[in-house]
N, C-alpha and C positions, 0 to 999 in steps of 0.2 A: 403262891396262893392256890388253894384247892378250888376247883370248879365243881359245881353241883353235878352229880352223876348217879343219883340214887335210883336203884332198880326195884321194881315190884318183886315180892317173893311170895309165890303161891304154888301154882301147878307148873312145873318146868316144861310139861308137854306143850303148853300154849304160850310160853314166854320166849322172847318178848311178845307183848300183844301187838299183833299186826293184823288189822281187820277192817271191817266196814260196819257202819250203822245199818241195820237191816229192817226193811219193810218188804214183804214179798210183792212182786209185780201184780199179783192177783187182787190186791186191795189197798196197798199203801197203808195208811193208818187204820183202815178198816179191815186189814188182812185177817183178823181173827174171826170176823163174820164170814169171810169168803175163803177160809183156810183150805189150802190144797196141799196135802202132804207130798205128793209127787213133785209139784213145782218147787216147793221149798227145798227138797232134796237136790233137785237139779241146780237150783240157785246156789246152794251151799257147795255143791260139787265143783262148780266153776270157780268159786272163790278159793277152794282148797287146792285145786289144780294150779293156781297161780301163786301159791305159797302163803296164803292168808291162814291164820291160826285161830281166829275168833271173830265174833260179831258183838255188837251192842244191840240188845233187843228191848222191846217196849211193851209194858202193860198199858194199852190204851185205856185210860182211866174211866171214861164214861161207859165203856163196854164191860170191863172186868169188875167194876164196882157200881152196879146199877142201882142199888139201894144202900142207905147208910150202913146197914148191918148185914149185908148180903154180898157174897162173891159169886160171880157167874161160873159155876162148876164146869159147864160145857166148854167154855173158853179155857179154863185151866187144863182140861184134858187135852185140848189142842196145843196149849203151850207145852205140856209134858211131851207130846209127840215131837214138837219143835226141838226140845232138848234132846230127845232120843236121836233125832236127825243129826244134831251136832256130834253126838258121841259116835254115831256111825261114820261120820266124815273125819273124825279125829280132831274136832274143833271144840272150842269153848264159847260161852256167851256171857255177857254182862247184862242182866235184866235191869230195867229202869222202872221205878214204881209210879211216881206221880207224873203222868204224861197227859197234861191238859193243853200244852203248847206244842205245836209241830208245824214247821214249814209255812209260816206266815199266817197261822190261824190259831185261835184258842178254843178249846172245847171243854165245857164243864159237865160233870155229872148232873143229871136233871134235878137232883135233890140239893145242890149246893145253895141255891137261893141267894146268891150274892154275898154269902158270908166271907169274911176276910180269912185268907188262907194262913196267915201268920199269927194273928192276934185273937181270933175267935177260938176259945178253948175247945169247944165242942168240935169245931172244924179241924183243928190240929189233932185232936184225938181220933177223928175218923181217918185222917191220913196215916197216923201212926198205926192204927188198927189194920188198915189195908196193907201197909208195908210188912207188918208182923205176920199177917195171914199168908201173904205170898211167900215170905221167907220160910215159914214153917212147911209149906207145901213143897218147896223146891230146893231147900238148902243142902240136901244130901245127894242131889243129882250130880254126877261127875262132870256134866257139861257146864255147870255154873262156876265161872272163874272169877266173878266179882259182882258188885251191886252198885247201882246208882240210885240216889233218892229221887231225882227229878230230871226233867229235860228243860233246861233254860228257864228255871223258875223266875228270874228277874223279868222275863217277858210274859209271865203268866200271873204270878201272885199279885204284882202291881206293875203296870206297864212301864218298864225302863225308868225314865227320870220324871215321870209325871207326879208320882207320889211314892217315892221309895220308902220302904220301912227302915227303921233304925237298925243299927248293927246289933244292939243287944236283943232286939226282938227276933231278928233273923237267926242269931246264934242260938237262942233258946229254942226256936223252931227246929233248927238243925240238930240240936242235942236230942230233942224228943224223937225225931224221925230216926236218927242213927241209933239211939238207944233201943228203939223198938226192933230194929233189925238184929242188933246184937242179942237182945233178950230172947228173940225167937230162934237163936242158934246160928245165925249167919256169921260164919268165921272168915269168909272170903274178903279180899280187899274191898273197901267201901269208900265212896265219895259222893259229892252232892249233885253233880251234873249241871251246875249253875253256869258253866262256861268260863269261870275265872274272869269275870268282867268287872270285878270290884276295884276298890281304890288302890290296892297295892300294885295292880297290873296296869290299869288304865288311867288312874288318877280321878276317876269318877266314882262317887260314893253311891252305890245302889243297895247298901245294907249288907252285902255279902263280903265279909272280911276273911281273907285266907288265914291271917294270923289268929283271929278269934275262933274260927271253926276248926283249926288244925287239930285240936284235942280229940275231935270226934271222927276224923276221916283218915284214910291211909294213903291217899294220893290226891294230886291236884290235876284237873282236866280242862285246859284251855280249849275254847271253841273259837277259831280264828277265821274270819271272813272279811277282814278289812280291805279297803282299796287304797291305792297310793297314786302319786303322779310320777313315780320313778320306778323302773322295773327292778333294779337291784334292791331297792328298799322294800318293794313288794315281796321279792324272793326271800328276804330276811325277816319279814314281819312275824311269821309264826315262831321262828327261832328266838327273836327278841322277846316276844311275849312269854315263851317258855322260860327264858332266862329270868324274867321278872316274876313269873309264877313260882319259881323255886324258893321264894322268900322264907318258907317254913322248913326247908330242907327235906321235904317229902318227895317221893317220885313224881315226875311230871309226865302225864300221858296226854298227847295231842288228841283229845277226845273227839273233836270234830274239826275237819278242814275239808275243803273241796271247792268245786265250782260247777256251774251249769254249763254244759256244752252248747246251750243256746246263746251264750255270751262270749265264747272264745272259739278259736279254731281247734280242731282235734290236735294238731301239732302243739299249739300253745297250751292246751290242757295238759298234755303229757309233760311239757317243760315245767309247768307250775307244780305238778305233783313231784317231779324229780327234785326240783329245787327245795320245795317245802320239806320233803322227807329228809334229804341229806342235811340241809341247813339246820333243821330242828334237832336232828340227832347231834350235830355239833353244838347246838344250843342247850343240850342237856335233856331233851325228851328221851324217854326210854320205852315209849309205847305210842302207837299210831292207829287211829280208827277213822277211816275216810267217811265222808258223807257223800253218797251212800251207796248201797249195793247195786241198785238197778234203776232204770228209767221206767216211766209210768205212762206210756203213750195211750194205753187203753183206758186210762182213768181221766181223760181230758175233761170230762163233763162233771167231775166230782170236785168238791172242795178238798184241799186248798188249790188244786191244780187249775180249776176254772178261772180263778182270779189271780193266781200266781203261776202262770203257765211255765215260766222258766224253772220252777221247782220240779217239773216232770223230768228234767234231764240233768240232774246231779249225779246220775248213776255212773258207777265204774263198769257196769255192763249195760247194754242197750235193752230195749223193751222185749227183745227175744232171747236175752241171756247171753249174747255174744260180748266178748271183752272189748272195752273201749281203751283208748290210749292211757288213761289213768291206771287201769288195772295192769296193763303191761309194765308200767313204771313200778307199781307195787311189787310185781313179780321179780323184777330186776333188783329192787331194794331188798326183797326177801333173800335173794341169792347172796347179796353182800352181807347181810346180817349173819347168815350161816357161815360164810367164808371166814369172817373175823371172829366168830363165836361171841357175838355181841353181848349176851348176858354177863360175860366175864370181863367186859371192857369198861374202862372209865376214861374220862377226858384227862389229858395231861395237865399237870399243874402249870401255872402261869406266873409271870413276874409283873403283870399289868392289871390294874383295877380300874373299872369304869364306875364312878361314884354316882349312886342314885340319891339325890337330895331327899331329905325327910319331908320336904314340902310337897312331894308327889302324893304322899299317902297320909299325911297328918294335917288335920284342920286346925292349925295354930290360930289363936285369937286374932281376928281381923286380917288374917292372910286370905288370899283370893283364890277361889277355885279356878279363875281364869288363868292363873299362872301354870296350872298343871299341864295343859296341852303343850305349852312351850317346853316344859321339862321333858315330857314324853318324847316329843318329836326331835329335840336336840340329842337326847340319849340314843334314840333309834338311828339317827343319821351318824352319830359317832360310832355306833356299833358296826354299821356298814363300812365306814372308813377304816376302822380297825381291822375288819376282815380283809379289805383290799390291801392293807399293810402287812398281812400275814401275822398280825399281832393278836393272838387270843387274849381276851380280857375277861376277868371275872367281874360280875356285877356285885358291888359291895354297897350295903345300905347304910346311909348316914344314920337312919333311925336305930340301927343295931350297934352304933358306935364304931363303924368301919372295921369289922372283924377281919383277922388275918393281917399279914404284912406283905406289901408289894414294893417293888423298886420304882414303879411308875404309877402315879395316880392321875387319871384323866377326869377333868371336870368341864365338860363341854357346854359352852354358852350358859354358865351357871351364874344365876343372879342372886340366889338365896342360900345361905348356909347358917346353921345355928352357931352361936358363940363357942360352944364346946368343940364343934367340928373345926372351926377356924383355928383354934389353938392346937387341936390334935394334929392337923395337917402341918402346922408350923413345926411341931415337935418331930414329926416323922421326917420332914425335910432336914432338920438338924441332924437326925440320926442316919441320913444317907439316901433318903428317897428323893425322887424328882416329882414335884407337884405342878401340874399344868392346869391352868384355868384360862378360858377365853371369856372375855367380858361380854355381858349382855345387859341391855338397859331394860328389857321386858317389853311385853306387847300391849301394855296399857299405861296411862299416864300417872297412875297412883304410885308414889314413891319410886320414881324413876331412878335408875342407877343401881349400884351394888347394894344388896340387902344383907350385909354382914360387916363386922367392925374391922377397921384398920386394914383395908386393902393396901394402903401405902406401905405399912410395915411388913406385910407378908411378901410383897413383891418388890420392895425397894424403890418405890416411885412416889411422886406427889401428883395426885390426880388434879385436873384443872377444870372439872365440871362446874357449870353454873347451876344454881338451885332450880330444879324442876324443868330444865331445858335439855333436851336431847341434842347431841352434836350429830347432825345428819351426815350420812355418807352420800356424797353427790356423784361419785363415780358409779358406772354400771358394772365395773369389774375391779376388784381389789388386786393390786399388784404388790406383792410382798417380796422385796429384794433384800437379800442377805448381805450384811456388811462385814461379816466374818464367817468362818466355817462353823457349821452347826451340825455335828454328826456327819452324815454323808452329803449334806447340803453345803456347797462351796460358796465362798464369798463371791458376790456378783450374780449368783443364780437368783431367778425370780420365779415365785409361785403365784399363780393367779386363782382367784376365787370368785364365784358369782356373788353379786350383791342383791339382797332381797330383804323383805320384811315390811312392816307397816311404819307409820310415822314415828312410832315409839321405839321399835326394835331395830330399824335400819339406822343404827347409830354406832359410833366408835367412842373410845375412851381417850381423851387427850391427857397425856401424862408428861411429866418431866422426870427423867431418871435421877435417883439419888444414889443408893448403893447398888443399883442394878446396871447392867450394861445392855445397850441396844444391840441386838444381833440381826434385826431386820427392820426396814422402814417401808412405808407406803409410797405411792407415787408422788406424794407431796413432801417427802422427807421426814414425815412424822414417825415416831416409834410405833412399830407394828408388832414386834416380838421382843420381849426383854427377859433377861435371865439374872437372877440374884443368887449368888452363892451364899449358903448358910450352913454352918457346921460341915458335915460330910456330904451334904446334898445340895439341892437347889430348888428354887421356885421359878416357874416360867409363866409369863403373862402374855397372852395375845390380846391386843386392844380392840379387836373386831370379833363379833359373834360368828365365827367361821361356820360352826356346825348348824346354828340356827338359820343362817342365810342359805346354806345348802338345803336344809330341811324344807325351806319355803320355796325351793326352786324345782321345777319339773324337769325330768330327764337329765339329771345332773351327774349321776354317778357313772364311772368313778371320777370324782373331783379330787383336787390335789391335797386335801387334808390328810390323805393316806401317806403322802410323802413327809408331811410334818410329823405324823405319828411314828413313822419308821425312824425319823431322825431323833425324836424324843426317846424311843426305845434304845437306840444306840447310846445316846448321852447318858441315859439312866442305867445302862447295863442290863436291860431287860432282854432276856433270851427270846428269840423267835426261832423255834425248833426247825421249821421248814419255811423256806422262802422261795418265791417265784418272782421273776423280774416284771411280769405283767400285772398291773393293778386289776385286770379283769379276772384274775384267778386268785382265790383265797385258799390258803393252806392251813391245815390244822392236824392235830395228832391225837389218837386214842391209844391207850396202853392196855394190854391184856394182863391179867393177873399172873400169867406164866412168864412175863418179861418181854413178850413180843410187843412191837409197836406198829401201828397202822396209820398211814398218811392219807388224808382226804384232800383232793384238789377239786375245787368247785368253780366252774367258769361262769362269769356274767357276760360273756361276749356273744353277740349274735352271729359271729363268724367263727369258723374252725380255727383253733390255735394249737401250736406246738410249743411246749415250754420245757425247760430243763430245771427241775427243782433242785435246790441246794439244801442238804441236810447232813447231820453228823452220822454218816453211814451210807450203806448202799440200799437202793430201792429195787424191789422185786415185784413181779406180778403175783397177786395173792393166790391165783389158781395154779399157775404153771411153775412158779418159782424163778422164772426167767428174769435176769438182771435187766433193769430198765434205766435208761439215761434220759432220753427225750420222751415226753408224754404228749400224745395227740388227744386233744379235747374237742369233741363235737360242739356245735353251738349250744351254749348253756349246758355243757356236758359235765360229767363227774367221773373222776378216776380215783380208785382206792388201791393203794400199794402197801406192801410190807416193808418196813425199814429195819435193816439189820446192821 
């Protein structure tokens, strides 16, 4: 199966995009009032010295558009100088038009008067006029390498989930704004700047649908700032959201990510950047824009920093312009991108698919939005486990009919499937695939148990559930003991898993095998893993919600689901191109269009590790060409090698 690897195509001089969201330290969002050409050039110079190729910039809307039919020409002159400074530095920038939300506060033009930004026709017209005016002024400047319509419009147009607009309204608004940019002559890559926080990525419907707006944009830009209770899950969060954001097949740019150094140590800030950059690259991102370029210590008494003080210290440089740990990580990442000639690389194909249920993104009649967080977190945890198993997996959408063909399909803690998908999975198993599903009862009492037809027939069992009653897991740890060899797992071997969940989801599936064989039992002798041979393939049922239980457990990874996934891959004949014995190290492969291959090794260990990767070929240092056998990885370190 092909994994998403789409790249932007515009100005090769600034591709791939590697940069920072930019407000000068002279004024933050008010920088255009306090514009200092010398300071701006100093700030850009530091970024360029560390390998960055571009910035994302902002037309602070209340200042640039002070009256409904007037643009502030003085500020436009300052922005033109800002563009010139980029050209002098050999950099590009992506201007953002409707900037009323920023860093924990919303700012309106004085003339808005409470008008709705999506449905008031006059108000939409003023936004479109402003975007077209700014495009006409700057479209021909060589520093402009892209456009963004807004900054996090879901937090400005209508506040998050309080009163979200409908998707048809948002899509019409997006069409109007994007058409205004195109009609004004903007040919550079264009996107919305909404953060990709809509239903296809998060399971929450905020009106912004990647599918519905794909016709009008050229790339998708996730903004990722989520927190977790497990460090490897946190390190893979941006990568996982980039995978989900690739639903339209368009290039994915990690448009915002970062952290305030008021909240973490300098060392851990660097680690987070390192992990996010490399893991999101392996997750299909082909551009990265950090939040943000500098700290704002001198602006402590201005909004938003007076009430969101941690917002002062998201910078990759400090308030004097000196590089912080995140910028040093960006510089090292830039070196890697150059060494592998990243714009001509794509992710290697894979034999494994991680199935995204349609219930994440579609509001079927009387289905519950409360199901979606379970789907998201179980998939996220499965993604982390697959990484620990060195099993690259393509995300495939049930809503798209499971495109492509895999040898192994993973359905982690999957409670809901459409009837069509249930039959398609049975057909693919008949044709030779391995279909794995772990049972999950769900996190609420409505229609407990599997929400698809004939689980018995698909897995060769007879379920023994009582109506409406969850079968509780009373153990604190699940012990899964194998009664026969299963891939590399030998008979008599025991895997242990954390038990977690609420009164509805902390439940197992009692079954009696019919034409399935039991390959593992729990500590009470009950079937825990069953295999049914069908045609040239097989179906595999875990009677416990392994991934859901792990997802609801803090500080759990690496947990032992990775060993089950590695065994499933062997049974299915799914190739793992590079493997490492340690579950703390994930391995993956990129291929260059000239035939070269590059191996990534990413450690989730807080300790230094030395590993010996196994691959079909020899590994070499990408810089020196020296043959490498053992690889030393610093704590949470990354190594990139060439495979020949």
